[in-house]
C-alpha positions in Angstrom: -7.4 -28.6 -94.8 -6.9 -29.7 -91.2 -4.9 -32.5 -89.7 -3.7 -33.4 -86.2 -0.4 -35.0 -85.3 0.8 -36.5 -82.0 4.2 -35.4 -80.6 5.9 -35.3 -77.3 7.5 -32.5 -75.3 11.0 -32.4 -74.0 10.0 -34.3 -70.8 8.1 -37.0 -72.7 4.6 -35.6 -72.2 1.9 -35.8 -74.9 1.3 -32.9 -77.3 -1.2 -32.6 -80.1 -0.4 -30.4 -83.1 -3.3 -29.2 -85.2 -2.3 -27.8 -88.6 -4.9 -25.7 -90.5 -4.1 -24.7 -94.1 -6.5 -21.9 -95.0 -4.7 -20.9 -98.2 -1.1 -21.0 -99.6 -0.4 -17.8 -97.7 -2.2 -18.5 -94.4 -1.7 -21.3 -91.9 -2.4 -21.9 -88.3 -0.7 -24.3 -85.8 -2.3 -25.2 -82.5 -0.2 -27.0 -80.0 -2.3 -28.5 -77.2 -0.9 -29.7 -73.9 -2.7 -32.3 -71.7 -5.5 -31.0 -69.5 -5.1 -30.7 -65.8 -5.1 -34.2 -64.3 -7.9 -34.8 -61.8 -5.7 -37.3 -60.1 -2.9 -34.8 -59.3 -5.4 -32.1 -58.3 -7.0 -34.5 -55.9 -3.7 -35.7 -54.5 -2.5 -32.1 -53.8 -5.8 -31.1 -52.3 -6.0 -34.1 -50.0 -2.4 -33.8 -48.8 -2.9 -30.1 -47.9 -6.2 -30.8 -46.2 -4.7 -33.8 -44.3 -1.8 -31.7 -43.1 -4.3 -29.0 -42.0 -6.4 -31.6 -40.2 -3.3 -32.9 -38.4 -2.4 -29.4 -37.3 -6.1 -28.9 -36.2 -5.9 -32.0 -34.0 -2.8 -30.7 -32.4 -3.9 -27.1 -31.9 -7.7 -27.5 -31.8 -8.0 -24.3 -33.8 -10.7 -24.3 -36.5 -9.0 -21.4 -38.3 -6.3 -23.8 -39.6 -8.9 -25.8 -41.5 -10.6 -22.7 -42.9 -7.2 -21.3 -43.9 -6.2 -24.5 -45.6 -9.4 -24.6 -47.7 -9.1 -20.9 -48.6 -5.4 -21.2 -49.5 -6.0 -24.3 -51.6 -8.9 -22.7 -53.5 -6.8 -19.5 -54.1 -3.8 -21.5 -55.2 -5.9 -23.5 -57.7 -7.5 -20.5 -59.2 -4.2 -18.7 -59.5 -2.6 -21.8 -61.1 -5.4 -22.1 -63.6 -5.5 -18.4 -64.5 -1.8 -17.5 -64.6 0.2 -20.6 -65.0 -1.5 -23.6 -66.7 -1.5 -23.0 -70.5 -3.7 -25.5 -72.4 -3.0 -24.4 -76.0 -0.5 -22.3 -77.9 -1.3 -21.1 -81.4 0.8 -19.6 -84.2 -1.2 -18.0 -87.0 0.9 -16.8 -90.0 -0.5 -14.7 -92.8 2.1 -13.6 -95.4 0.4 -10.2 -96.1 -0.3 -9.3 -92.5 2.0 -10.9 -89.9 2.2 -13.5 -87.2 -0.2 -13.9 -84.3 0.9 -15.8 -81.2 -1.9 -16.8 -78.8 -1.7 -18.6 -75.4 -4.9 -20.1 -74.0 -4.9 -20.7 -70.2 -6.9 -23.4 -68.4 -9.2 -20.7 -67.0 -10.2 -19.5 -70.4 -8.0 -16.4 -70.4 -6.1 -15.7 -73.6 -2.9 -13.8 -74.2 -2.3 -12.6 -77.8 0.8 -11.0 -79.4 0.8 -9.8 -83.0 4.0 -9.2 -85.1 3.7 -7.3 -88.4 5.2 -9.2 -91.3 7.3 -6.2 -92.2 9.2 -6.6 -88.9 9.9 -10.3 -89.4 13.3 -11.1 -90.7 13.1 -14.9 -90.4 11.8 -17.9 -88.5 14.4 -20.3 -87.2 14.9 -23.3 -84.9 17.4 -22.4 -82.3 19.1 -24.5 -79.6 19.7 -23.8 -76.0 21.4 -25.7 -73.2 18.9 -26.4 -70.4 20.5 -29.3 -68.5 20.5 -30.8 -72.0 20.3 -29.4 -75.5 16.7 -28.3 -76.3 15.4 -26.8 -79.5 12.9 -24.0 -79.8 11.2 -22.1 -82.7 11.8 -18.4 -82.7 10.9 -15.4 -84.8 13.8 -13.0 -85.6 12.7 -9.4 -85.8 14.5 -6.9 -88.1 16.5 -4.0 -86.6 15.0 -0.8 -87.9 18.3 1.0 -87.7 20.5 -1.7 -89.3 19.0 -3.6 -92.3 21.0 -6.8 -91.7 20.7 -6.7 -87.9 18.3 -8.5 -85.6 16.5 -6.4 -82.9 14.7 -9.1 -81.0 14.2 -12.9 -80.8 10.7 -13.9 -80.0 10.4 -17.6 -78.9 7.3 -19.6 -79.9 5.6 -22.4 -78.0 7.5 -21.5 -74.8 5.2 -23.4 -72.5 4.7 -26.6 -74.5 8.4 -27.1 -75.2 7.9 -29.5 -78.1 10.7 -31.7 -79.4 12.6 -31.1 -82.6 10.4 -33.3 -84.8 7.3 -31.1 -84.0 9.3 -27.9 -84.5 10.5 -29.1 -87.9 6.9 -29.5 -89.1 6.0 -26.0 -88.1 9.3 -24.6 -89.3 8.9 -26.0 -92.8 5.4 -24.7 -93.2 6.4 -21.2 -92.0 9.4 -21.2 -94.4 7.0 -22.0 -97.3 4.9 -19.0 -96.4 8.0 -16.7 -96.0 9.3 -18.0 -99.4 5.9 -17.4 -101.0 5.9 -13.8 -99.6 9.4 -13.2 -100.9 8.5 -14.5 -104.3 5.4 -12.3 -104.6 7.1 -9.2 -103.3 10.0 -9.5 -105.8 7.7 -9.8 -108.9 7.5 -6.6 -111.0 
């Protein structure tokens, strides 16, 4: 079963949440951000090239135009490959673990896997960032202290969805964690 819901981020931008239910113990959540705007890309490129052309007319040095084109292209490629994330995915399988994937605009993907045995809980936490924001995070068990937490892993760091979106993901993750606890406590 798959459905898509529309939400917004903390700045009011559009987000799309795709929920895929593969089984009662396996679900995937894909949070998609808007694609790179052609209008903003054109505006930045034109302003850099106009400034370079103004410097060229003052200095009459063609290296300035070449450098502006080169720097703009390198900056765009760097932005698409290292900064602009189009989609963040959380895949939770109760018998295996949680996989977090970030897909960049250039096609590059970054994946992190957390074994389910290391997961203590999934919670919604709050932080003060000029205002109160909420974020979903995974609490990892401390191997030395059974009731302790060794690490907090934030989810959907780039998209920064609002609380209503986080609650959708949280409830579904808690259902899987509860299903896992119920099946592991049976004799």
